[in-house]
C-alpha positions as CSV (number, residue, x, y, z in Angstrom):
1,M,40.2,-56.8,61.5
2,A,41.4,-59.4,59.0
3,D,44.3,-59.0,56.7
4,H,43.7,-55.9,54.7
5,T,45.3,-57.4,51.6
6,K,42.4,-59.8,51.4
7,L,39.8,-57.0,51.2
8,H,38.6,-56.7,47.6
9,V,38.3,-52.9,48.0
10,W,41.9,-52.7,49.0
11,Q,43.0,-54.9,46.0
12,R,40.9,-52.7,43.6
13,S,42.2,-49.5,45.0
14,M,45.8,-50.7,44.7
15,T,45.2,-51.6,41.1
16,L,43.6,-48.2,40.5
17,S,46.6,-46.4,42.2
18,I,49.0,-48.3,40.0
19,A,47.0,-47.5,36.9
20,I,47.0,-43.8,37.8
21,H,50.7,-43.8,38.5
22,Q,51.3,-45.4,35.1
23,A,49.0,-43.0,33.3
24,A,50.6,-40.0,35.0
25,R,54.1,-40.8,33.8
26,D,53.5,-38.7,30.7
27,M,51.7,-35.8,32.4
28,S,53.4,-32.5,31.7
29,T,54.2,-30.6,34.9
30,R,54.4,-27.3,33.0
31,T,50.7,-27.2,32.3
32,A,49.6,-27.4,36.0
33,P,52.6,-27.4,38.4
34,G,51.9,-29.7,41.3
35,L,48.8,-31.4,39.8
36,R,50.7,-34.7,39.0
37,S,52.1,-35.0,42.5
38,Q,48.8,-34.2,44.2
39,L,47.0,-36.8,42.0
40,L,49.6,-39.5,42.8
41,R,49.6,-38.8,46.6
42,A,45.8,-38.8,46.7
43,A,45.6,-42.1,44.7
44,A,48.1,-43.8,47.0
45,S,46.2,-42.5,50.0
46,I,43.1,-44.6,49.2
47,P,44.6,-48.1,49.7
48,A,46.9,-46.7,52.5
49,N,43.9,-45.5,54.5
50,I,42.1,-48.8,54.0
51,A,45.2,-50.7,55.3
52,E,45.6,-48.4,58.2
53,G,41.9,-48.6,59.1
54,A,41.9,-52.4,58.9
55,G,44.4,-52.5,61.7
56,Q,42.3,-50.4,64.1
57,H,40.7,-51.8,67.2
58,S,37.1,-51.3,66.3
59,D,34.7,-51.2,63.3
60,A,33.9,-47.6,64.1
61,R,37.6,-46.7,63.8
62,F,37.9,-48.7,60.6
63,A,34.9,-46.8,59.2
64,H,36.6,-43.5,60.1
65,F,39.6,-44.5,57.9
66,L,37.3,-45.6,55.2
67,S,35.8,-42.1,55.3
68,I,39.3,-40.7,54.8
69,A,39.8,-43.0,51.9
70,I,36.5,-41.8,50.4
71,G,37.7,-38.2,50.8
72,S,40.9,-39.2,48.9
73,A,38.8,-40.8,46.2
74,N,36.9,-37.5,45.8
75,E,40.2,-35.7,45.6
76,V,41.5,-38.1,42.9
77,E,38.3,-37.5,41.0
78,T,38.8,-33.7,41.1
79,H,42.4,-34.0,40.0
80,L,41.5,-36.4,37.2
81,R,38.8,-34.1,35.9
82,L,41.2,-31.1,36.0
83,A,43.9,-33.1,34.2
84,R,41.3,-34.2,31.5
85,G,40.1,-30.6,31.2
86,L,43.7,-29.5,30.6
87,E,44.1,-32.3,28.1
88,M,46.7,-34.1,30.1
89,F,44.9,-37.4,29.6
90,D,43.2,-38.6,26.5
91,E,39.4,-39.4,26.7
92,A,39.9,-43.2,26.8
93,T,42.5,-43.1,29.6
94,W,40.5,-40.6,31.7
95,R,37.3,-42.7,31.2
96,A,38.9,-45.9,32.3
97,L,40.4,-44.3,35.4
98,D,37.2,-42.5,36.3
99,D,35.1,-45.7,35.9
100,E,37.4,-47.7,38.1
101,L,37.5,-44.8,40.7
102,R,33.7,-44.8,40.8
103,E,33.6,-48.5,41.5
104,V,36.2,-48.3,44.3
105,R,34.3,-45.4,45.9
106,R,31.1,-47.4,45.7
107,M,32.8,-50.3,47.4
108,L,34.2,-48.0,50.1
109,F,30.8,-46.6,50.8
110,G,29.4,-50.1,51.0
111,L,32.0,-51.4,53.4
112,R,31.7,-48.4,55.6
113,R,27.9,-48.8,55.7
114,R,28.3,-52.5,56.7
115,L,30.8,-51.6,59.5
116,L,28.6,-48.9,60.9
117,S,25.6,-51.1,60.9
118,G,27.4,-53.8,62.8
119,A,27.4,-56.3,59.9
120,T,30.5,-58.5,59.2
121,A,32.9,-56.9,56.7
122,N,34.6,-59.1,54.1
């Protein structure tokens, strides 16, 4: 596989992870102990799994790591919704993060589909 840093989905997921880390700085840990750390770990896991998968020996293995990244994106969505429900994020912050997360997940599904169909992934 090519350099993972050149993959648009990796770049977008890195930007998302940074945005989540920045937004979570002010999250109270008293409201939901552990939620902040789970959110941050799951957010960092998305680009990490893309990077790990890009270094695999086959498209099928890469697709497997993309599936893990999709699972992490689903986990992030759950944590973001919980944080919003607990009013740990304002509506505008939550909406911006959720919108970007949806785009990253859409890109992950698309890249995985291309890999599994045998098409060239860029």
